[in-house]
Chimera marker file (.cmm) of the C-alpha trace (Angstrom):
<marker_set name="trace">
<marker id="1" x="-12.060" y="5.726" z="-6.660" r="1" g="1" b="0" radius="0.5"/>
<marker id="2" x="-9.868" y="8.718" z="-5.926" r="1" g="1" b="0" radius="0.5"/>
<marker id="3" x="-6.113" y="8.639" z="-5.152" r="1" g="1" b="0" radius="0.5"/>
<marker id="4" x="-4.306" y="11.464" z="-3.559" r="1" g="1" b="0" radius="0.5"/>
<marker id="5" x="-0.560" y="11.171" z="-3.713" r="1" g="1" b="0" radius="0.5"/>
<marker id="6" x="1.835" y="13.092" z="-1.481" r="1" g="1" b="0" radius="0.5"/>
<marker id="7" x="5.516" y="12.808" z="-0.624" r="1" g="1" b="0" radius="0.5"/>
<marker id="8" x="7.191" y="13.429" z="2.656" r="1" g="1" b="0" radius="0.5"/>
<marker id="9" x="10.898" y="12.864" z="3.129" r="1" g="1" b="0" radius="0.5"/>
<marker id="10" x="11.075" y="10.239" z="0.403" r="1" g="1" b="0" radius="0.5"/>
<marker id="11" x="7.978" y="8.387" z="1.617" r="1" g="1" b="0" radius="0.5"/>
<marker id="12" x="5.214" y="8.305" z="-0.927" r="1" g="1" b="0" radius="0.5"/>
<marker id="13" x="1.766" y="8.449" z="0.717" r="1" g="1" b="0" radius="0.5"/>
<marker id="14" x="-1.348" y="7.288" z="-1.202" r="1" g="1" b="0" radius="0.5"/>
<marker id="15" x="-4.676" y="8.287" z="0.216" r="1" g="1" b="0" radius="0.5"/>
<marker id="16" x="-7.418" y="6.078" z="-1.237" r="1" g="1" b="0" radius="0.5"/>
<marker id="17" x="-11.251" y="6.877" z="-1.116" r="1" g="1" b="0" radius="0.5"/>
<marker id="18" x="-14.107" y="5.190" z="-2.654" r="1" g="1" b="0" radius="0.5"/>
<marker id="19" x="-14.184" y="1.639" z="-3.974" r="1" g="1" b="0" radius="0.5"/>
<marker id="20" x="-11.124" y="-0.235" z="-5.230" r="1" g="1" b="0" radius="0.5"/>
<marker id="21" x="-12.941" y="-2.466" z="-7.756" r="1" g="1" b="0" radius="0.5"/>
<marker id="22" x="-11.964" y="-4.216" z="-10.985" r="1" g="1" b="0" radius="0.5"/>
<marker id="23" x="-12.425" y="-1.109" z="-13.014" r="1" g="1" b="0" radius="0.5"/>
<marker id="24" x="-9.749" y="0.756" z="-11.012" r="1" g="1" b="0" radius="0.5"/>
<marker id="25" x="-7.335" y="-1.882" z="-9.516" r="1" g="1" b="0" radius="0.5"/>
<marker id="26" x="-5.118" y="-2.367" z="-12.583" r="1" g="1" b="0" radius="0.5"/>
<marker id="27" x="-4.775" y="1.435" z="-13.115" r="1" g="1" b="0" radius="0.5"/>
<marker id="28" x="-3.986" y="1.814" z="-9.424" r="1" g="1" b="0" radius="0.5"/>
<marker id="29" x="-1.400" y="-0.974" z="-9.741" r="1" g="1" b="0" radius="0.5"/>
<marker id="30" x="0.333" y="0.500" z="-12.664" r="1" g="1" b="0" radius="0.5"/>
<marker id="31" x="0.510" y="4.069" z="-11.179" r="1" g="1" b="0" radius="0.5"/>
<marker id="32" x="2.260" y="2.580" z="-8.034" r="1" g="1" b="0" radius="0.5"/>
<marker id="33" x="4.521" y="0.166" z="-10.186" r="1" g="1" b="0" radius="0.5"/>
<marker id="34" x="5.741" y="3.253" z="-12.263" r="1" g="1" b="0" radius="0.5"/>
<marker id="35" x="6.793" y="4.974" z="-9.143" r="1" g="1" b="0" radius="0.5"/>
<marker id="36" x="8.561" y="1.834" z="-7.900" r="1" g="1" b="0" radius="0.5"/>
<marker id="37" x="10.339" y="1.475" z="-11.266" r="1" g="1" b="0" radius="0.5"/>
<marker id="38" x="11.532" y="5.073" z="-10.845" r="1" g="1" b="0" radius="0.5"/>
<marker id="39" x="13.121" y="4.254" z="-7.516" r="1" g="1" b="0" radius="0.5"/>
<marker id="40" x="10.433" y="4.827" z="-4.892" r="1" g="1" b="0" radius="0.5"/>
<marker id="41" x="11.085" y="2.344" z="-2.076" r="1" g="1" b="0" radius="0.5"/>
<marker id="42" x="8.814" y="3.508" z="0.818" r="1" g="1" b="0" radius="0.5"/>
<marker id="43" x="5.160" y="3.416" z="0.339" r="1" g="1" b="0" radius="0.5"/>
<marker id="44" x="2.296" y="4.262" z="2.684" r="1" g="1" b="0" radius="0.5"/>
<marker id="45" x="-1.296" y="3.557" z="1.736" r="1" g="1" b="0" radius="0.5"/>
<marker id="46" x="-3.938" y="5.338" z="3.836" r="1" g="1" b="0" radius="0.5"/>
<marker id="47" x="-7.177" y="3.461" z="3.662" r="1" g="1" b="0" radius="0.5"/>
<marker id="48" x="-9.526" y="5.309" z="5.934" r="1" g="1" b="0" radius="0.5"/>
<marker id="49" x="-11.567" y="6.472" z="2.984" r="1" g="1" b="0" radius="0.5"/>
<marker id="50" x="-11.655" y="3.191" z="1.135" r="1" g="1" b="0" radius="0.5"/>
<marker id="51" x="-15.287" y="2.131" z="1.219" r="1" g="1" b="0" radius="0.5"/>
<marker id="52" x="-15.014" y="-1.305" z="-0.481" r="1" g="1" b="0" radius="0.5"/>
<marker id="53" x="-12.421" y="-3.562" z="-2.091" r="1" g="1" b="0" radius="0.5"/>
<marker id="54" x="-12.958" y="-6.490" z="-4.291" r="1" g="1" b="0" radius="0.5"/>
<marker id="55" x="-10.711" y="-9.450" z="-4.897" r="1" g="1" b="0" radius="0.5"/>
<marker id="56" x="-8.820" y="-7.732" z="-7.653" r="1" g="1" b="0" radius="0.5"/>
<marker id="57" x="-8.018" y="-4.764" z="-5.388" r="1" g="1" b="0" radius="0.5"/>
<marker id="58" x="-6.620" y="-7.122" z="-2.870" r="1" g="1" b="0" radius="0.5"/>
<marker id="59" x="-4.673" y="-8.909" z="-5.493" r="1" g="1" b="0" radius="0.5"/>
<marker id="60" x="-3.179" y="-5.443" z="-6.493" r="1" g="1" b="0" radius="0.5"/>
<marker id="61" x="-2.009" y="-4.833" z="-2.913" r="1" g="1" b="0" radius="0.5"/>
<marker id="62" x="-0.542" y="-8.375" z="-2.731" r="1" g="1" b="0" radius="0.5"/>
<marker id="63" x="1.436" y="-7.881" z="-6.120" r="1" g="1" b="0" radius="0.5"/>
<marker id="64" x="2.559" y="-4.370" z="-5.101" r="1" g="1" b="0" radius="0.5"/>
<marker id="65" x="3.799" y="-5.773" z="-1.825" r="1" g="1" b="0" radius="0.5"/>
<marker id="66" x="5.701" y="-8.454" z="-3.496" r="1" g="1" b="0" radius="0.5"/>
<marker id="67" x="7.080" y="-6.081" z="-6.146" r="1" g="1" b="0" radius="0.5"/>
<marker id="68" x="8.110" y="-3.561" z="-3.476" r="1" g="1" b="0" radius="0.5"/>
<marker id="69" x="9.950" y="-6.262" z="-1.388" r="1" g="1" b="0" radius="0.5"/>
<marker id="70" x="11.766" y="-7.625" z="-4.374" r="1" g="1" b="0" radius="0.5"/>
<marker id="71" x="13.046" y="-4.050" z="-5.006" r="1" g="1" b="0" radius="0.5"/>
<marker id="72" x="14.210" y="-3.664" z="-1.361" r="1" g="1" b="0" radius="0.5"/>
<marker id="73" x="11.369" y="-1.468" z="-0.300" r="1" g="1" b="0" radius="0.5"/>
<marker id="74" x="8.599" y="-1.269" z="2.260" r="1" g="1" b="0" radius="0.5"/>
<marker id="75" x="4.900" y="-1.065" z="2.102" r="1" g="1" b="0" radius="0.5"/>
<marker id="76" x="2.633" y="0.115" z="4.956" r="1" g="1" b="0" radius="0.5"/>
<marker id="77" x="-1.098" y="0.213" z="5.248" r="1" g="1" b="0" radius="0.5"/>
<marker id="78" x="-2.855" y="2.827" z="7.493" r="1" g="1" b="0" radius="0.5"/>
<marker id="79" x="-6.525" y="2.541" z="8.673" r="1" g="1" b="0" radius="0.5"/>
<marker id="80" x="-7.172" y="-0.928" z="7.509" r="1" g="1" b="0" radius="0.5"/>
<marker id="81" x="-10.788" y="-1.932" z="8.212" r="1" g="1" b="0" radius="0.5"/>
<marker id="82" x="-11.630" y="-5.153" z="9.962" r="1" g="1" b="0" radius="0.5"/>
<marker id="83" x="-13.055" y="-6.416" z="6.568" r="1" g="1" b="0" radius="0.5"/>
<marker id="84" x="-9.785" y="-5.887" z="4.653" r="1" g="1" b="0" radius="0.5"/>
<marker id="85" x="-7.544" y="-7.127" z="7.470" r="1" g="1" b="0" radius="0.5"/>
<marker id="86" x="-9.781" y="-10.312" z="7.757" r="1" g="1" b="0" radius="0.5"/>
<marker id="87" x="-9.441" y="-10.880" z="3.862" r="1" g="1" b="0" radius="0.5"/>
<marker id="88" x="-5.678" y="-10.485" z="4.108" r="1" g="1" b="0" radius="0.5"/>
<marker id="89" x="-5.449" y="-12.849" z="7.063" r="1" g="1" b="0" radius="0.5"/>
<marker id="90" x="-7.758" y="-15.383" z="5.213" r="1" g="1" b="0" radius="0.5"/>
<marker id="91" x="-5.284" y="-15.241" z="2.198" r="1" g="1" b="0" radius="0.5"/>
<marker id="92" x="-2.454" y="-15.622" z="4.791" r="1" g="1" b="0" radius="0.5"/>
<marker id="93" x="-0.618" y="-12.652" z="3.228" r="1" g="1" b="0" radius="0.5"/>
<marker id="94" x="-0.666" y="-10.237" z="6.209" r="1" g="1" b="0" radius="0.5"/>
<marker id="95" x="2.967" y="-10.615" z="6.771" r="1" g="1" b="0" radius="0.5"/>
<marker id="96" x="3.743" y="-8.789" z="3.510" r="1" g="1" b="0" radius="0.5"/>
<marker id="97" x="2.400" y="-5.676" z="4.944" r="1" g="1" b="0" radius="0.5"/>
<marker id="98" x="3.292" y="-3.225" z="7.917" r="1" g="1" b="0" radius="0.5"/>
<marker id="99" x="0.168" y="-2.071" z="9.503" r="1" g="1" b="0" radius="0.5"/>
<marker id="100" x="-0.284" y="1.278" z="11.352" r="1" g="1" b="0" radius="0.5"/>
<marker id="101" x="-3.105" y="3.063" z="13.066" r="1" g="1" b="0" radius="0.5"/>
<marker id="102" x="-2.226" y="6.490" z="11.797" r="1" g="1" b="0" radius="0.5"/>
<marker id="103" x="-0.315" y="8.101" z="8.980" r="1" g="1" b="0" radius="0.5"/>
<marker id="104" x="2.128" y="9.754" z="11.574" r="1" g="1" b="0" radius="0.5"/>
<marker id="105" x="2.979" y="6.314" z="13.003" r="1" g="1" b="0" radius="0.5"/>
<marker id="106" x="3.686" y="4.953" z="9.490" r="1" g="1" b="0" radius="0.5"/>
<marker id="107" x="5.976" y="7.878" z="8.592" r="1" g="1" b="0" radius="0.5"/>
<marker id="108" x="7.974" y="7.539" z="11.748" r="1" g="1" b="0" radius="0.5"/>
<marker id="109" x="8.467" y="3.847" z="11.123" r="1" g="1" b="0" radius="0.5"/>
<marker id="110" x="9.439" y="4.648" z="7.463" r="1" g="1" b="0" radius="0.5"/>
<marker id="111" x="11.797" y="7.320" z="8.418" r="1" g="1" b="0" radius="0.5"/>
<marker id="112" x="14.737" y="4.845" z="8.144" r="1" g="1" b="0" radius="0.5"/>
<marker id="113" x="16.230" y="3.583" z="4.771" r="1" g="1" b="0" radius="0.5"/>
<marker id="114" x="14.489" y="1.058" z="2.784" r="1" g="1" b="0" radius="0.5"/>
<marker id="115" x="15.537" y="-2.470" z="3.437" r="1" g="1" b="0" radius="0.5"/>
<marker id="116" x="18.450" y="-3.578" z="1.131" r="1" g="1" b="0" radius="0.5"/>
<marker id="117" x="18.194" y="-6.865" z="-0.544" r="1" g="1" b="0" radius="0.5"/>
<marker id="118" x="14.845" y="-7.865" z="0.871" r="1" g="1" b="0" radius="0.5"/>
<link id1="1" id2="2" r="1" g="1" b="0" radius="0.2"/>
<link id1="2" id2="3" r="1" g="1" b="0" radius="0.2"/>
<link id1="3" id2="4" r="1" g="1" b="0" radius="0.2"/>
<link id1="4" id2="5" r="1" g="1" b="0" radius="0.2"/>
<link id1="5" id2="6" r="1" g="1" b="0" radius="0.2"/>
<link id1="6" id2="7" r="1" g="1" b="0" radius="0.2"/>
<link id1="7" id2="8" r="1" g="1" b="0" radius="0.2"/>
<link id1="8" id2="9" r="1" g="1" b="0" radius="0.2"/>
<link id1="9" id2="10" r="1" g="1" b="0" radius="0.2"/>
<link id1="10" id2="11" r="1" g="1" b="0" radius="0.2"/>
<link id1="11" id2="12" r="1" g="1" b="0" radius="0.2"/>
<link id1="12" id2="13" r="1" g="1" b="0" radius="0.2"/>
<link id1="13" id2="14" r="1" g="1" b="0" radius="0.2"/>
<link id1="14" id2="15" r="1" g="1" b="0" radius="0.2"/>
<link id1="15" id2="16" r="1" g="1" b="0" radius="0.2"/>
<link id1="16" id2="17" r="1" g="1" b="0" radius="0.2"/>
<link id1="17" id2="18" r="1" g="1" b="0" radius="0.2"/>
<link id1="18" id2="19" r="1" g="1" b="0" radius="0.2"/>
<link id1="19" id2="20" r="1" g="1" b="0" radius="0.2"/>
<link id1="20" id2="21" r="1" g="1" b="0" radius="0.2"/>
<link id1="21" id2="22" r="1" g="1" b="0" radius="0.2"/>
<link id1="22" id2="23" r="1" g="1" b="0" radius="0.2"/>
<link id1="23" id2="24" r="1" g="1" b="0" radius="0.2"/>
<link id1="24" id2="25" r="1" g="1" b="0" radius="0.2"/>
<link id1="25" id2="26" r="1" g="1" b="0" radius="0.2"/>
<link id1="26" id2="27" r="1" g="1" b="0" radius="0.2"/>
<link id1="27" id2="28" r="1" g="1" b="0" radius="0.2"/>
<link id1="28" id2="29" r="1" g="1" b="0" radius="0.2"/>
<link id1="29" id2="30" r="1" g="1" b="0" radius="0.2"/>
<link id1="30" id2="31" r="1" g="1" b="0" radius="0.2"/>
<link id1="31" id2="32" r="1" g="1" b="0" radius="0.2"/>
<link id1="32" id2="33" r="1" g="1" b="0" radius="0.2"/>
<link id1="33" id2="34" r="1" g="1" b="0" radius="0.2"/>
<link id1="34" id2="35" r="1" g="1" b="0" radius="0.2"/>
<link id1="35" id2="36" r="1" g="1" b="0" radius="0.2"/>
<link id1="36" id2="37" r="1" g="1" b="0" radius="0.2"/>
<link id1="37" id2="38" r="1" g="1" b="0" radius="0.2"/>
<link id1="38" id2="39" r="1" g="1" b="0" radius="0.2"/>
<link id1="39" id2="40" r="1" g="1" b="0" radius="0.2"/>
<link id1="40" id2="41" r="1" g="1" b="0" radius="0.2"/>
<link id1="41" id2="42" r="1" g="1" b="0" radius="0.2"/>
<link id1="42" id2="43" r="1" g="1" b="0" radius="0.2"/>
<link id1="43" id2="44" r="1" g="1" b="0" radius="0.2"/>
<link id1="44" id2="45" r="1" g="1" b="0" radius="0.2"/>
<link id1="45" id2="46" r="1" g="1" b="0" radius="0.2"/>
<link id1="46" id2="47" r="1" g="1" b="0" radius="0.2"/>
<link id1="47" id2="48" r="1" g="1" b="0" radius="0.2"/>
<link id1="48" id2="49" r="1" g="1" b="0" radius="0.2"/>
<link id1="49" id2="50" r="1" g="1" b="0" radius="0.2"/>
<link id1="50" id2="51" r="1" g="1" b="0" radius="0.2"/>
<link id1="51" id2="52" r="1" g="1" b="0" radius="0.2"/>
<link id1="52" id2="53" r="1" g="1" b="0" radius="0.2"/>
<link id1="53" id2="54" r="1" g="1" b="0" radius="0.2"/>
<link id1="54" id2="55" r="1" g="1" b="0" radius="0.2"/>
<link id1="55" id2="56" r="1" g="1" b="0" radius="0.2"/>
<link id1="56" id2="57" r="1" g="1" b="0" radius="0.2"/>
<link id1="57" id2="58" r="1" g="1" b="0" radius="0.2"/>
<link id1="58" id2="59" r="1" g="1" b="0" radius="0.2"/>
<link id1="59" id2="60" r="1" g="1" b="0" radius="0.2"/>
<link id1="60" id2="61" r="1" g="1" b="0" radius="0.2"/>
<link id1="61" id2="62" r="1" g="1" b="0" radius="0.2"/>
<link id1="62" id2="63" r="1" g="1" b="0" radius="0.2"/>
<link id1="63" id2="64" r="1" g="1" b="0" radius="0.2"/>
<link id1="64" id2="65" r="1" g="1" b="0" radius="0.2"/>
<link id1="65" id2="66" r="1" g="1" b="0" radius="0.2"/>
<link id1="66" id2="67" r="1" g="1" b="0" radius="0.2"/>
<link id1="67" id2="68" r="1" g="1" b="0" radius="0.2"/>
<link id1="68" id2="69" r="1" g="1" b="0" radius="0.2"/>
<link id1="69" id2="70" r="1" g="1" b="0" radius="0.2"/>
<link id1="70" id2="71" r="1" g="1" b="0" radius="0.2"/>
<link id1="71" id2="72" r="1" g="1" b="0" radius="0.2"/>
<link id1="72" id2="73" r="1" g="1" b="0" radius="0.2"/>
<link id1="73" id2="74" r="1" g="1" b="0" radius="0.2"/>
<link id1="74" id2="75" r="1" g="1" b="0" radius="0.2"/>
<link id1="75" id2="76" r="1" g="1" b="0" radius="0.2"/>
<link id1="76" id2="77" r="1" g="1" b="0" radius="0.2"/>
<link id1="77" id2="78" r="1" g="1" b="0" radius="0.2"/>
<link id1="78" id2="79" r="1" g="1" b="0" radius="0.2"/>
<link id1="79" id2="80" r="1" g="1" b="0" radius="0.2"/>
<link id1="80" id2="81" r="1" g="1" b="0" radius="0.2"/>
<link id1="81" id2="82" r="1" g="1" b="0" radius="0.2"/>
<link id1="82" id2="83" r="1" g="1" b="0" radius="0.2"/>
<link id1="83" id2="84" r="1" g="1" b="0" radius="0.2"/>
<link id1="84" id2="85" r="1" g="1" b="0" radius="0.2"/>
<link id1="85" id2="86" r="1" g="1" b="0" radius="0.2"/>
<link id1="86" id2="87" r="1" g="1" b="0" radius="0.2"/>
<link id1="87" id2="88" r="1" g="1" b="0" radius="0.2"/>
<link id1="88" id2="89" r="1" g="1" b="0" radius="0.2"/>
<link id1="89" id2="90" r="1" g="1" b="0" radius="0.2"/>
<link id1="90" id2="91" r="1" g="1" b="0" radius="0.2"/>
<link id1="91" id2="92" r="1" g="1" b="0" radius="0.2"/>
<link id1="92" id2="93" r="1" g="1" b="0" radius="0.2"/>
<link id1="93" id2="94" r="1" g="1" b="0" radius="0.2"/>
<link id1="94" id2="95" r="1" g="1" b="0" radius="0.2"/>
<link id1="95" id2="96" r="1" g="1" b="0" radius="0.2"/>
<link id1="96" id2="97" r="1" g="1" b="0" radius="0.2"/>
<link id1="97" id2="98" r="1" g="1" b="0" radius="0.2"/>
<link id1="98" id2="99" r="1" g="1" b="0" radius="0.2"/>
<link id1="99" id2="100" r="1" g="1" b="0" radius="0.2"/>
<link id1="100" id2="101" r="1" g="1" b="0" radius="0.2"/>
<link id1="101" id2="102" r="1" g="1" b="0" radius="0.2"/>
<link id1="102" id2="103" r="1" g="1" b="0" radius="0.2"/>
<link id1="103" id2="104" r="1" g="1" b="0" radius="0.2"/>
<link id1="104" id2="105" r="1" g="1" b="0" radius="0.2"/>
<link id1="105" id2="106" r="1" g="1" b="0" radius="0.2"/>
<link id1="106" id2="107" r="1" g="1" b="0" radius="0.2"/>
<link id1="107" id2="108" r="1" g="1" b="0" radius="0.2"/>
<link id1="108" id2="109" r="1" g="1" b="0" radius="0.2"/>
<link id1="109" id2="110" r="1" g="1" b="0" radius="0.2"/>
<link id1="110" id2="111" r="1" g="1" b="0" radius="0.2"/>
<link id1="111" id2="112" r="1" g="1" b="0" radius="0.2"/>
<link id1="112" id2="113" r="1" g="1" b="0" radius="0.2"/>
<link id1="113" id2="114" r="1" g="1" b="0" radius="0.2"/>
<link id1="114" id2="115" r="1" g="1" b="0" radius="0.2"/>
<link id1="115" id2="116" r="1" g="1" b="0" radius="0.2"/>
<link id1="116" id2="117" r="1" g="1" b="0" radius="0.2"/>
<link id1="117" id2="118" r="1" g="1" b="0" radius="0.2"/>
</marker_set>
């Protein structure tokens, strides 16, 4: 899996490509947690290039969403495939995420401040 990280006006954008499997999910999670610990509160994950995700990868997203919310932040997913959305709905955790069709939509939505005391 490859991760490209960019920052636009305080919003961190993670563009994922390849497979988010057991071998990468914990490293991915630690990378994002480190940024959250440093004060990053607005996260956008662009998933158009994600070819596969296993349960450990879904678990990483779920833990990151909870961690972000506890810190008063927001987490958005862009370009979620039907397979991933169905998995999130099956796990009944889709309400932890904001979904957008494009990166531009997500950035506009994230333009405001992070949620305080979420």
